[in-house]
N, C-alpha and C positions, 0 to 999 in steps of 0.2 A: 504494500500500500504506500502511496506517495505521502510525503510529509509536507503539508502546506506551509509549515514554518520554515522550510528550506526551499520553498518555491517549487515543490514537486507536485505533480498530478499523476494519478494512475488510472489505468483502464485495463480491461481484460478482453482478450479475443481468443476464442477456441481453447479456453482453459489456461492460457498463458497470460501472466500479469506483466504489464509494462509500466515503466515510470518515465515521465517526461519532465525534464528540467532544462531551463534556459540559463545560459551563462555567456560570457563574452566569447568563449570558444564556439558555443552553439550559434551565436549570432554570426560569427565569421563563417562557419560552415554553411549556414543558411544563405548568406550573401554569395558565396562561391557557387553553391548548387543552383540558386534561383537566378543568378546573374543581375541582381539588383540590390540596393541597400535595404537593410532591415527597416529603416524608417519608412520607406515606401510601403512595405508590407503591413506595418502597423497602421498606417493611414488607410490602407485597403481593408484591413480588418474592421476598423472603426466604421467604415462606410459599407461593410458587409459585401465587398467586391473582390474577395481574394480569388485569384486564378487557381486553376487546378495545379499548375506547376508550383506556385507559391505555397499552396496548402500542403502539398506533398513534401516539399522541401522544408517547410516549417516543422511539420511533425517529425520528419527524419532527423533534423538538426537537434530537436529537443530530446530525441531518444538516444543520441550518440553517447552521452555520459554513462548511461547504464546498460546500453544495448548496442555496442559497437558493431555487432554482426548484422544488424538490420540495414539493408540497402535502401536506396531511394525507391526502387520498385516494391520492396517489401512494405515500405511506408504507405505506398499507394494501395497495396492489397489490404493493409490494416484499415485504411479509410473506407475501402469498399465494404469491409465486413462490419465496421462499427457505424458507418454512415457519416456523412459530411458534418451534420449538426453536432453529433457527439464528439467528433474529432475537433471541431472548433471550440466546443465547450471545454474539453480537456486542455487544449493548448491555451485557452483564455485563462484558466486557473493558474497555470504555470507562468504565463506571461505577466499576469498582474503582480506577481512577486518581483520579477526581474524589472518590470516597468510599472511601478505603482501608480504613475500618472494615468494609466489606462483604466483604472477603477472608476466607475461612474460616480459623478459628484454626489448623487443622492445617497450613496452607500458609505461615503467617507465620513469619518467623525469630524465634527467642527473643531476648529482650533480652540484651545482652552481660553477663557477670558483673560485679558491682560490684568495684572495686579493693579490695584488702585495706586495712584501716585502718592508717595509719602510726603507729609508736610513738615 
């Protein structure tokens, strides 16, 4: 099971558990595989317009820390089996840890009030 406090998300396909975690290495792996900056993909995710190539590369990159044997094509097969929506949900959980600014504003805790000025 993934540890959300470490930025991990988990899922299971055909009885095998997988953990997704994003790091700077995963970001670089994504950029190399997808041929575009990660910032473009994050913008696409926010607009819900992630291409098949980007979605597959994003899942693959997030799997590399714990599952180096998973190939890009394997990542595509995992998406086929779990469905695009579930893949995006799992990746979203892990990405919110690595990029906390992706969390919707309504779920963020407000800043604590400033202390009163001392006199």
